[in-house]
C-alpha positions, -999 to 999 in steps of 0.1 A, spaced: -20 191 -22 15 181 -26 25 162 -59 37 132 -37 5 128 -24 -14 128 -55 8 99 -69 6 79 -36 -34 85 -36 -37 77 -74 -19 45 -68 -40 36 -41 -72 41 -66 -56 19 -91 -50 -8 -64 -89 -3 -53 -98 -8 -88 -78 -39 -91 -90 -53 -59 -127 -45 -67 -125 -62 -101 -110 -94 -88 -134 -94 -59 -165 -90 -80 -150 -119 -101 -147 -139 -72 -186 -133 -62 -197 -139 -97 -180 -170 -101 -188 -182 -66 -224 -180 -74 -222 -192 -110 -196 -221 -104 -177 -213 -135 -138 -213 -136 -130 -228 -101 -95 -217 -104 -106 -182 -100 -100 -187 -62 -62 -185 -66 -65 -147 -70 -82 -145 -35 -49 -136 -20 -43 -110 -48 -76 -94 -40 -69 -91 -2 -32 -78 -7 -46 -51 -32 -74 -41 -9 -54 -41 23 -20 -29 16 -22 -16 -20 -55 5 -11 -60 10 24 -23 14 36 -13 35 7 -46 57 10 -36 64 46 1 72 35 -9 97 10 -35 115 30 -13 115 62 16 130 40 -6 158 31 -25 164 63 -1 161 91 14 198 105 41 210 85 73 217 102 87 254 112 121 249 99 137 231 71 114 214 46 80 219 52 70 181 49 102 167 64 124 142 48 106 133 15 130 108 3 118 86 31 82 88 18 95 78 -16 112 48 -1 81 40 16 63 42 -15 86 20 -35 91 -5 -8 54 -9 0 47 -13 -39 74 -38 -46 64 -59 -14 28 -59 -25 36 -73 -59 61 -100 -45 34 -112 -21 9 -113 -48 32 -129 -73 43 -153 -45 9 -163 -34 -7 -165 -69 19 -179 -90 51 -189 -75 36 -203 -41 71 -197 -28 74 -188 11 105 -169 10 94 -147 -20 62 -140 0 84 -134 32 106 -109 12 75 -92 1 61 -90 38 94 -76 50 95 -49 23 58 -38 34 73 -38 71 102 -18 58 77 10 42 58 13 74 92 18 94 103 43 65 69 62 67 70 65 106 105 79 106 94 105 82 60 114 104 76 114 137 96 146 136 59 163 122 38 150 153 32 178 177 18 178 213 -17 190 216 -21 230 213 15 234 201 
């Protein structure tokens, strides 16, 4: 497994643990009624589980499993994957901080734009590695 995939998948697992912890707190406090302000963390839970864990895990596995290229670097332009990884994580944290602390729609929009940029970077990386069936 390439080192970059290991880093991406481990980061995804950290987000999984964060999301699982916050989700557990939300369920505990929903049943008991303690700390009503805990619901401010619901957007963070959603963001960490959806983009931090799920999408990042998909990125790490796709980078590892897609067919290698016949010429040039075997896994394509890894700089695009690093850019996708960095912009995705920065976007996730901007959205979380905006939704939980700042309540600023401009910061949240910037985070979403960074997440979209990471998708574009990753698709640009993977597109040359997509091969027709049987090739």
